[in-house]
Backbone as ProteinMPNN parsed JSONL, in Angstrom:
{"seq_chain_A": "IKIKLKEEENKKRQEEIKRIGQIYNSLDPSQKEEIRIETEKRLPDFWKEKLNKARVKGETSKLLEVVLEEKRREIIKEWIDSGRIEGINSK", "coords_chain_A": {"N_chain_A": [[141.73, 99.718, 104.633], [140.28, 100.836, 102.515], [138.703, 98.674, 101.783], [137.119, 98.39, 104.042], [135.716, 100.838, 103.977], [134.291, 100.465, 101.579], [132.687, 98.302, 102.327], [131.119, 99.54, 104.29], [129.811, 101.468, 102.711], [128.346, 99.775, 101.027], [126.703, 98.552, 102.92], [125.204, 100.75, 103.863], [123.916, 101.416, 101.472], [122.37, 99.093, 101.028], [120.682, 99.241, 103.254], [119.31, 101.598, 102.64], [118.016, 100.82, 100.279], [116.331, 98.85, 101.318], [114.782, 100.418, 103.075], [113.523, 102.213, 101.304], [112.103, 100.398, 99.802], [110.279, 99.512, 101.727], [108.873, 101.874, 102.138], [107.743, 102.208, 99.594], [106.082, 99.932, 99.531], [104.266, 100.691, 101.438], [102.725, 102.585, 100.274], [99.635, 103.754, 98.761], [97.627, 102.077, 96.235], [97.108, 103.884, 94.082], [99.18, 105.731, 94.249], [101.35, 104.049, 93.814], [100.857, 103.324, 91.188], [101.159, 105.787, 89.956], [103.882, 106.182, 90.379], [104.84, 104.031, 88.864], [104.134, 104.816, 86.267], [105.579, 107.228, 86.047], [108.146, 106.185, 86.326], [108.399, 104.67, 83.966], [108.255, 106.724, 82.091], [110.672, 108.006, 82.506], [112.58, 106.26, 81.641], [115.396, 105.537, 79.553], [115.3, 105.521, 75.935], [116.197, 103.034, 74.904], [115.658, 101.232, 77.036], [112.933, 101.575, 77.278], [112.068, 100.424, 74.922], [112.884, 97.773, 75.381], [111.213, 97.203, 77.546], [108.662, 97.368, 76.377], [108.838, 95.216, 74.574], [109.115, 93.164, 76.421], [106.638, 93.226, 77.652], [105.015, 92.291, 75.623], [105.957, 89.689, 75.365], [105.47, 88.85, 77.924], [107.208, 88.498, 79.978], [109.941, 89.762, 81.926], [113.399, 90.711, 81.791], [116.034, 90.087, 84.185], [117.844, 92.176, 84.315], [116.379, 94.33, 83.244], [114.44, 94.518, 85.231], [116.045, 95.382, 87.355], [116.833, 97.899, 86.419], [114.341, 99.205, 86.301], [113.642, 99.109, 89.018], [115.663, 100.7, 90.142], [115.089, 103.209, 89.001], [112.586, 103.58, 90.14], [113.256, 103.795, 92.861], [114.716, 106.162, 92.726], [112.699, 108.014, 92.072], [111.036, 107.794, 94.335], [112.771, 108.763, 96.314], [112.973, 111.422, 95.454], [110.306, 112.212, 95.813], [110.12, 112.022, 98.587], [111.998, 113.958, 99.369], [110.759, 116.226, 98.322], [108.524, 116.366, 99.841], [106.245, 115.17, 99.015], [105.588, 112.604, 99.703], [104.358, 112.036, 102.755], [104.762, 111.975, 106.351], [106.729, 110.144, 106.732], [109.884, 109.391, 107.806], [112.723, 110.771, 106.314], [115.256, 109.915, 106.64]], "CA_chain_A": [[140.825, 100.836, 104.905], [139.373, 100.962, 101.369], [137.731, 97.572, 101.85], [136.202, 98.742, 105.134], [134.841, 101.9, 103.47], [133.39, 99.848, 100.594], [131.703, 97.52, 103.079], [130.197, 100.496, 104.914], [128.99, 102.022, 101.629], [127.409, 98.728, 100.614], [125.725, 98.371, 103.995], [124.302, 101.908, 103.81], [123.102, 101.286, 100.259], [121.389, 98.036, 101.261], [119.689, 99.769, 104.202], [118.491, 102.559, 101.91], [117.169, 100.04, 99.37], [115.304, 98.222, 102.156], [113.895, 101.478, 103.583], [112.71, 102.722, 100.204], [111.171, 99.316, 99.487], [109.216, 99.555, 102.741], [108.066, 103.059, 101.842], [106.961, 101.897, 98.392], [105.04, 98.969, 99.897], [103.269, 101.337, 102.294], [101.937, 103.528, 99.472], [98.374, 103.217, 98.258], [97.746, 101.643, 94.834], [97.139, 104.989, 93.113], [100.534, 106.292, 94.291], [102.218, 103.07, 93.155], [100.602, 103.447, 89.744], [101.784, 107.054, 89.557], [105.323, 105.928, 90.343], [105.09, 103.145, 87.722], [104.039, 105.641, 85.053], [106.733, 108.135, 86.053], [109.327, 105.347, 86.09], [108.455, 104.342, 82.544], [108.542, 107.959, 81.349], [112.069, 108.382, 82.693], [113.502, 105.281, 81.064], [115.977, 105.859, 78.246], [114.588, 104.855, 74.84], [116.621, 101.637, 74.828], [114.944, 100.452, 78.044], [111.5, 101.619, 76.935], [111.892, 99.413, 73.881], [112.989, 96.466, 76.058], [110.018, 97.034, 78.368], [107.548, 97.067, 75.476], [109.028, 93.836, 74.1], [108.863, 92.28, 77.555], [105.183, 93.168, 77.862], [104.464, 91.429, 74.575], [106.348, 88.321, 75.739], [104.9, 88.52, 79.222], [108.257, 88.294, 80.977], [110.998, 90.761, 81.867], [114.72, 90.215, 82.169], [116.508, 90.537, 85.5], [118.475, 93.477, 84.132], [115.294, 95.302, 83.104], [113.856, 94.676, 86.566], [116.979, 96.194, 88.142], [116.74, 99.277, 85.908], [113.051, 99.736, 86.752], [113.718, 99.288, 90.473], [116.539, 101.843, 90.413], [114.317, 104.412, 88.658], [111.521, 103.703, 91.143], [113.887, 104.329, 94.081], [115.056, 107.558, 92.43], [111.459, 108.791, 92.156], [110.592, 107.807, 95.727], [113.66, 109.697, 97.03], [112.549, 112.774, 95.07], [109.02, 112.476, 96.461], [110.392, 112.254, 100.015], [112.668, 115.264, 99.476], [109.828, 117.303, 97.984], [107.412, 116.341, 100.779], [105.076, 114.56, 98.368], [105.258, 111.485, 100.577], [104.396, 112.634, 104.084], [104.653, 111.107, 107.516], [107.772, 109.135, 106.691], [111.206, 110.002, 108.021], [113.532, 110.608, 105.112], [116.538, 109.262, 106.981]], "C_chain_A": [[139.814, 100.981, 103.765], [138.307, 99.88, 101.393], [136.677, 97.878, 102.908], [135.21, 99.816, 104.675], [133.845, 101.345, 102.465], [132.291, 99.061, 101.297], [130.664, 98.433, 103.725], [129.265, 101.118, 103.874], [127.927, 101.016, 101.202], [126.317, 98.523, 101.65], [124.707, 99.514, 103.987], [123.37, 101.814, 102.609], [122.013, 100.225, 100.438], [120.293, 98.495, 102.223], [118.751, 100.752, 103.509], [117.53, 101.828, 100.966], [116.015, 99.408, 100.152], [114.275, 99.254, 102.615], [112.97, 101.985, 102.479], [111.699, 101.664, 99.759], [109.994, 99.3, 100.451], [108.29, 100.739, 102.499], [107.164, 102.779, 100.649], [105.803, 100.958, 98.733], [103.946, 99.594, 100.751], [102.369, 102.307, 101.514], [100.628, 102.895, 99.029], [98.52, 102.906, 96.763], [97.81, 102.784, 93.822], [98.528, 105.641, 93.084], [101.526, 105.347, 93.603], [102.074, 103.155, 91.642], [101.252, 104.714, 89.203], [103.3, 106.89, 89.427], [105.667, 105.038, 89.15], [105.1, 103.949, 86.423], [105.242, 106.567, 84.941], [108.029, 107.378, 85.767], [109.479, 105.059, 84.603], [108.772, 105.572, 81.694], [110.022, 108.301, 81.383], [113.068, 107.398, 82.088], [114.112, 105.81, 79.77], [115.268, 105.037, 77.165], [114.927, 103.372, 74.722], [115.808, 100.768, 75.787], [113.435, 100.479, 77.813], [111.183, 100.552, 75.901], [111.926, 98.009, 74.49], [111.729, 96.18, 76.88], [108.815, 96.683, 77.498], [107.635, 95.648, 74.93], [108.712, 92.838, 75.202], [107.368, 92.147, 77.826], [104.513, 92.25, 76.843], [104.742, 89.959, 74.923], [105.705, 87.879, 77.047], [105.941, 88.242, 80.287], [109.349, 89.348, 80.799], [112.323, 90.13, 82.286], [115.086, 90.751, 83.548], [117.108, 91.939, 85.39], [117.426, 94.588, 83.998], [114.645, 95.568, 84.458], [114.729, 95.567, 87.443], [116.896, 97.658, 87.725], [115.444, 99.93, 86.388], [113.073, 100.029, 88.26], [114.564, 100.512, 90.832], [115.808, 103.156, 90.113], [113.225, 104.663, 89.699], [112.094, 104.285, 92.438], [114.231, 105.805, 93.909], [113.823, 108.456, 92.599], [110.984, 108.892, 93.602], [111.453, 108.77, 96.547], [113.254, 111.137, 96.72], [111.244, 113.149, 95.764], [109.21, 112.753, 97.943], [110.99, 113.643, 100.189], [111.711, 116.425, 99.229], [108.639, 117.376, 98.953], [106.15, 115.729, 100.202], [104.618, 113.297, 99.117], [105.454, 112.013, 101.995], [104.326, 111.577, 105.173], [105.684, 110.007, 107.562], [109.102, 109.864, 106.878], [112.068, 109.738, 106.806], [114.87, 109.966, 105.411], [116.324, 108.266, 108.091]], "O_chain_A": [[138.632, 101.221, 104.009], [137.148, 100.133, 101.065], [135.486, 97.652, 102.692], [134.014, 99.72, 104.948], [132.672, 101.715, 102.494], [131.121, 99.136, 100.923], [129.471, 98.132, 103.709], [128.071, 101.277, 104.124], [126.758, 101.362, 101.036], [125.149, 98.341, 101.307], [123.503, 99.283, 104.089], [122.177, 102.098, 102.716], [120.866, 100.438, 100.045], [119.119, 98.178, 102.033], [117.545, 100.746, 103.755], [116.357, 102.189, 100.874], [114.868, 99.427, 99.705], [113.068, 99.016, 102.56], [111.772, 102.165, 102.7], [110.574, 101.994, 99.384], [108.85, 99.099, 100.043], [107.072, 100.624, 102.638], [105.969, 103.074, 100.681], [104.677, 101.164, 98.278], [102.824, 99.089, 100.79], [101.368, 102.789, 102.043], [100.513, 101.673, 98.93], [99.429, 103.413, 96.106], [98.497, 102.666, 92.807], [98.998, 106.054, 92.025], [102.429, 105.794, 92.896], [103.06, 103.066, 90.91], [101.827, 104.708, 88.115], [103.915, 107.394, 88.487], [106.682, 105.262, 88.49], [105.982, 103.771, 85.583], [105.853, 106.68, 83.879], [108.9, 107.872, 85.052], [110.57, 105.192, 84.049], [109.478, 105.47, 80.691], [110.568, 108.823, 80.41], [114.265, 107.678, 82.032], [113.427, 106.458, 78.979], [114.703, 103.982, 77.453], [114.046, 102.549, 74.471], [115.325, 99.701, 75.408], [112.74, 99.51, 78.12], [110.166, 99.864, 75.988], [111.099, 97.161, 74.155], [111.241, 95.05, 76.905], [108.036, 95.795, 77.845], [106.623, 94.955, 74.832], [108.114, 91.792, 74.95], [106.893, 91.071, 78.19], [103.568, 91.528, 77.163], [103.868, 89.102, 74.79], [105.431, 86.697, 77.254], [105.603, 87.798, 81.385], [109.646, 89.773, 79.683], [112.358, 89.15, 83.03], [114.52, 91.739, 84.016], [116.905, 92.782, 86.265], [117.579, 95.663, 84.578], [114.335, 96.712, 84.789], [114.22, 96.407, 88.186], [116.89, 98.552, 88.571], [115.452, 101.079, 86.83], [112.583, 101.064, 88.711], [114.207, 101.27, 91.734], [115.901, 104.108, 90.888], [112.971, 105.803, 90.088], [111.487, 105.168, 93.044], [114.059, 106.602, 94.831], [113.905, 109.527, 93.2], [110.572, 109.964, 94.044], [110.931, 109.511, 97.38], [113.197, 111.976, 97.62], [111.092, 114.272, 96.246], [108.54, 113.621, 98.503], [110.553, 114.413, 101.044], [111.833, 117.48, 99.849], [107.847, 118.316, 98.903], [105.096, 115.767, 100.837], [103.431, 112.972, 99.155], [106.559, 112.387, 102.388], [103.892, 110.447, 104.949], [105.552, 109.05, 108.325], [109.394, 110.836, 106.181], [112.138, 108.608, 106.321], [115.55, 109.515, 104.49], [117.272, 107.611, 108.525]]}, "name": "protein", "num_of_chains": 1, "seq": "IKIKLKEEENKKRQEEIKRIGQIYNSLDPSQKEEIRIETEKRLPDFWKEKLNKARVKGETSKLLEVVLEEKRREIIKEWIDSGRIEGINSK"}
């Protein structure tokens, strides 16, 4: 039963990730830029430092990309809940 529940949780999470990705891709460039800025503001200092180093090098680690993506999804969910992104079903 626990395995079945885990599988269902994972499936729901993957669907949510896909849906939020589609929402992000549908945004105009100015909204994407706003989300990028907000994402960077919300990063813990450790990750901000990693991001700045990555910009100097010109490449980011997979882990940094995952952290940025997770923050971006968090912001998009907040925007949906607050009505800042309109015309999109939140569920």
